[in-house]
N, C-alpha and C positions, 0 to 999 in steps of 0.2 A: 503495500499498499504507499502510494507517495504522499508527502505531506499536504499536498493541494488537492482539496476536493472540489471547490467552486472557486469563481474569481472572487478577489479581495475588493470589499466595498470601499470606496473612496472616502467614506463617511459613517459615523456610527453615532447615533443620539441615544443619551441615557436621559434621567430625569431633568438634571440640572445642566448637561454637558454635551459638547458636538465635539466628537475626536474627528479630525479630518486630516488629510495631507497639508503640509507646509506648502505655503505660496510665498514668491519673492517678497510680497507686500508684508510678509510676518516678521521680516529681519530685526526690526527694530524692537518687537516685542520680546523676540527669543534672545537677542543678545543683552537686553536688559537684565535677564536672569543669569544667562549663560557665562555673563562676565563677572559675575560675583564670585570673590572668593569662597564666601560661606557656602555656594551652592557646589563649587568645584571640591571642596574640601574631603568629601567622601567619595570622590569619583575617581581618584589616584592620577589627576592629571589637572593642570592649571586652568584656569578659567579659559573659556574660548574667547578669541579675539572675534572682532565683527567679520572679518575676512573669512575666518573658520566657520562662524554660523552661516555665512553666505554659501559658502562652497558646500557645506552638509546640506542645506535646504537645495540647492540646485540638484544635487547628486541623488535626492530622494524625494523630489517634487512630483515625479512621474508613479511614485509608487513602487513596487516589486513585482518579481515575476513569482516569488514563494517558492521555489522548486530546488534552489541547491544550498548547499552549506554556506552560511553567511550573509544570506539575503536578509535584508534588513526592511522592516515596515516601522517607520518613524511617523507617528502622528502628533499634529498639534491639538492642545486641550485648550478648548473655547468655553466659556459660561455660555449657554443658551440664551440668556436674557441680556448679554451686552456684549460689544465688539471688544476684540483684543484675544492675545495669546496669554494663558497663565500658566503654561506648562506644557509637557510632552511626556507621550509614553512610547516604548521601542519594543517590538519584538524582533528577536534575532534567530533564523533558523541555525542552529549550531550544528545540528546533525540531521539532514534530511532522511537519510536511509533509517535510523532509528526514532525520527520525529520528534526530535529534542528541541525546545525553543527557550531561549533566555528572555525573560522580561524586566523592563525596567521604567522607571520614570523620573522627572527632573520637574520641580515646579518652582515658580517665583515664590520665593518667601513670603511675599504681601499676601498670599493665599493659602498660607499653612492651615492646618487646624480646622479646615472645613471639610474635611472628607473628599475632597476632590481627586487625591491620589488613588484612594481606594475604588472611588466610583469610576474613574477612567482605569485604573489596572482590573478591575472585575470585568468591565467591557472587553478590554483587550483578551483577557484570559478566556472569555467566553467566545469570543472570535477564533482564537487559537483552536480550543477544544472543539467547538461545534462545527464551523465551517472550514478552519483549515486541517482538520484532523490530526493535529499534534496530540502526542502520546503523553508527553511531560513536559512542564513548564518549571522553569528553575530562576531563582532571582539569587544573585551574588552582591552582597553588601558590608560594608565596614561594619564592624562589631559594634563600634560607637554610633551608628547611625540606627538609633532607637526608633525614630519616626517611619522609616522604611520597614524596619522589624515587625512594627505593629501594623503596617499595611500587610504585609505578607500575612502576617498571623490572622487577620480580619478575612483575607482570600481563602484561609483554610490551609496555607501551606504549612509544612512542617519543617523545622530546622534538621537539615541532614549531616551539615557539617559545620565544623570550627576550625578554620585554619589559621594557626597562630603565626604571626610575625611573616606572611606570605606575600606581602608587597610593599614595597618603599614607596613613600608618598612624602617628598622632599626629603627632611631628614627624619622622619616618623615612620616606624615600622606599623604596618597596617595589619590587623586580624581580620580576616575574612569569613562571614557566616554564608552557608549555601542555605537557602529555602527551596522547597521544591512542592508540586502537588501532581500526581496523575490524571489523566482524563476519566478514570473510572471512580476517582473520589472527588471530582469536580460536581459541585451543586449550584446553580446559578440563583 
């Protein structure tokens, strides 16, 4: 069985949000949060430059075929009741043969604590398990990122691994948690 069972939608609506492909006009909104050190601190990379944001949007604005290892579906997260991008969710096909996908999210800190990350990640996981035929969705996060750990737990994911000092973030060793859930465990 391949990872793709149907065409990937260009947008997904939830109760409060719209998840859609990024457009070039989203550059300012995306750069506003991706350039913040407090956003990048758990991503094991420096804040994105404006050029980096633009390149990423351009590379993924057309979506993905979702069939080969490392295909990426990057979606802008917008509130349904007002314009602008408040964050993003991403699904990466890490192993097409085994139907494994990594999920992630990044949000503007101004919108933290309102359940948007959980709502958007739930919609993306539902797409992964339902329409895309994914067998296992996992998330990798810094052990200090308690907000993302709570999102994983709200999605019903279990912590499968704790990797001590496995990545270097500047001069700080980062400990990584791996959370996962199987298709047969998923309940929407």
